C-alpha positions in Angstrom: 9.3 10.4 8.3 12.4 10.4 10.5 15.2 8.3 9.6 17.8 7.2 12.5 15.4 7.5 15.4 16.8 5.8 18.6 13.5 4.8 20.1 11.1 4.1 17.2 8.2 2.8 19.6 8.2 5.8 21.8 5.0 7.9 21.5 5.8 11.5 21.3 3.8 14.8 21.5 6.9 16.9 20.5 9.9 16.0 18.4 13.0 17.8 19.6 15.8 17.6 17.2 18.5 18.4 19.7 17.3 15.4 22.0 16.6 13.0 19.2 19.8 13.6 17.4 18.2 13.6 14.1 15.7 15.6 12.2 12.6 14.7 10.1 13.1 14.2 6.4 9.4 14.5 5.7 6.4 16.0 7.4 2.9 15.5 6.2 0.3 17.8 7.6 -3.5 17.6 7.4 -4.8 21.1 7.7 -7.3 21.8 10.2 -9.7 24.8 9.4 -8.8 26.2 12.8 -5.1 26.2 12.2 -5.0 26.9 8.5 -2.7 29.9 8.6 -0.4 28.0 11.0 -0.2 25.0 8.9 0.2 26.8 5.4 2.3 29.7 6.5 3.8 29.5 9.8 5.0 25.8 9.8 6.4 26.2 6.4 9.0 28.7 7.8 9.5 26.8 10.9 10.1 23.4 9.1 12.5 25.1 6.7 14.5 26.5 9.5 14.5 23.0 11.2 15.9 21.4 8.1 13.0 19.3 7.1 13.8 18.1 3.6 10.0 18.0 2.5 6.9 19.3 3.8 3.5 18.1 2.3 0.2 19.7 3.2 -3.3 18.2 2.5 -5.9 20.9 2.8 -9.7 20.7 2.3 -11.6 24.0 2.5 -14.9 25.4 1.3 -14.8 28.2 -1.1 -17.8 29.8 -2.8 -20.0 26.8 -1.7 -17.6 24.3 -3.1 -15.1 21.9 -1.4 -11.6 22.3 -2.7 -9.0 19.5 -2.0 -5.4 20.7 -2.5 -2.0 19.2 -1.9 0.9 21.5 -1.4 4.5 20.4 -1.3 7.8 22.1 -0.4 11.3 20.9 -0.8 14.3 22.3 0.8 16.9 23.8 -1.5 19.7 25.8 -0.2 17.9 26.1 3.2 14.7 27.7 1.6 11.6 25.9 0.9 10.7 25.7 -2.9 7.3 24.8 -4.0 7.1 21.2 -5.5 5.2 21.4 -8.8 2.5 18.7 -9.0 2.6 16.2 -11.9 -0.1 16.1 -14.7 -2.3 14.0 -12.2 -1.9 16.7 -9.4 0.4 14.4 -7.4 3.4 15.7 -5.4 6.7 13.7 -5.6 8.3 13.1 -2.2 11.8 12.3 -3.1 12.7 11.4 0.5 10.6 8.3 0.4 10.1 7.7 -3.4 6.4 8.2 -3.3 3.8 10.3 -5.2 1.0 11.6 -2.9 -2.2 13.2 -4.0 -6.0 13.4 -3.5 -8.5 11.6 -5.5 -12.2 12.0 -4.7 -11.3 13.5 -1.4 -9.1 10.4 -0.5 -5.3 10.4 -0.1 -3.6 8.2 -2.8 0.0 7.1 -2.4 1.8 5.7 -5.5 5.3 4.1 -5.6 7.4 6.6 -7.9 9.4 3.6 -9.3 6.7 1.1 -10.0 3.7 3.4 -10.4 1.7 1.0 -8.1 -0.8 2.5 -5.8 -0.2 1.6 -2.2 -3.2 0.1 -0.3 -5.1 2.3 2.1 -5.5 1.1 5.6 -8.9 -0.4 5.0 -7.7 -2.2 1.8 -4.7 -3.4 3.7 -6.8 -4.9 6.4 -9.1 -6.5 3.7 -6.0 -7.9 2.1 -4.7 -9.3 5.3 -8.0 -10.9 6.2 -8.2 -12.5 2.7 -4.6 -13.7 3.1 -5.4 -15.4 6.5 -8.4 -17.0 4.9 -6.3 -18.4 2.1 -3.5 -19.5 4.5 -6.3 -21.3 6.7 -7.8 -23.0 3.6 -4.4 -24.1 2.5 -3.6 -25.6 6.0 -7.0 -27.4 5.8 -6.2 -28.9 2.4 -2.8 -30.0 3.6 -4.2 -31.6 6.7 -6.8 -33.3 4.5 -4.2 -34.5 2.1 -2.1 -35.8 4.9 -5.1 -37.7 6.4 -5.8 -39.2 2.9 -2.1 -40.3 2.6 -2.2 -41.8 6.0 -5.5 -43.7 5.3 -3.9 -45.0 1.9 -0.7 -46.2 3.8 -3.0 -48.0 6.3 -4.9 -49.7 3.4 -1.7 -50.6 1.8 -0.4 -52.3 5.0 -3.5 -53.9 5.4 -3.4 -55.4 1.9 0.1 -56.4 2.2 -0.7 -58.2 5.4 -3.7 -60.0 3.7 -1.5 -61.0 0.8 1.1 -62.4 3.2 -1.7 -64.4 4.9 -2.5 -65.9 1.5 1.2 -67.0 1.0 1.9 -64.1 -1.5 5.0 -61.8 -1.0 3.6 -58.2 -1.9 7.1 -57.0 -2.5 7.3 -59.4 -5.5 4.0 -58.3 -7.1 
């Protein structure tokens, strides 16, 4: 997470603090088995030197035939990374964005620290958007149908008023 970026739409392969004029506040890394040492050790020192406020690492590894999921977090205190202690649910509080992050059954879980509401995953968000579009479409159809019924009722009322006038009756006096 980088606040104050000039060109937010630019796709970057590198982020150069001196060129950007700002530094990341939060870096989230998913460890690749091939680069485990780099992600868990070398980058910890690099990001601390670069002044990144928080560094979160998601690591899945096999140990003694079992798959272990781990979330590690570091917060910059006096220019040194201090490990963030997970809460009782194993989540790490990212103060920079006000979110808890953790793993549940091998999937990343993100929870709003203030409301304790779980944020939707990409697939859930997509399903929610599809459902919202369907509801909006249904509401438009219902509004169109109601408008058609109102128009038909107005036409019938006008026809009835015309008939009454043809019979010598003033429909406005009934």
